[in-house]
N, C-alpha and C positions, 0 to 999 in steps of 0.2 A: 315239152313243157306247155307250149301254146295250145296244142290239141287237147291236153288235159284241162286246161282253163276253159276252153269251149265246152267240153263235156260237162264240166261242173256248172257252167252257166245255164245249161238247159236240163239239168238233172231234176229229178222229182223232188229230192231233198231240198235243193235250193229254191225251187218254185214254191214248195210248201212253207219254207221259212219266211219267204216274202209275202205270203198269202196271195200268190199269183196263180192264174189258172191259164193253162194252154188250150186254146180253142182248136177244133178239128182242122181249121185252116192254117194253123201255125202261129196265129195271133196270140199275144200274151196280154191278159187283163188283170188288173188289181182287183182287190176285194170289193171295190165300188163299181166295177165294170169299166173303168177307164183304161184305154188302151195304153200298155206299156211299150210293146214292140208290135210293129205292123204285121199284117197278114203275111205268112210265109217265113217268118223269122225262124221259128223252131224247126219247121220242116226243111228249110234250106240247110240249116246247120247239120241236121241229122243226115242229109244226103251227103254233105262234105265229110262228116266224120265217120259214117258207118257204111259207105259204099266203096 
């Protein structure tokens, strides 16, 4: 259940619904360019979930 919650948190569907953008560095920004999550956030979760 916890892993599914993490997958959902970084899914394209969720990011789109929040109008967030994932940068190549794994940083997440909102529609105004404000940082939501620091660099490495999405990339590190992907490593944990998919490796």
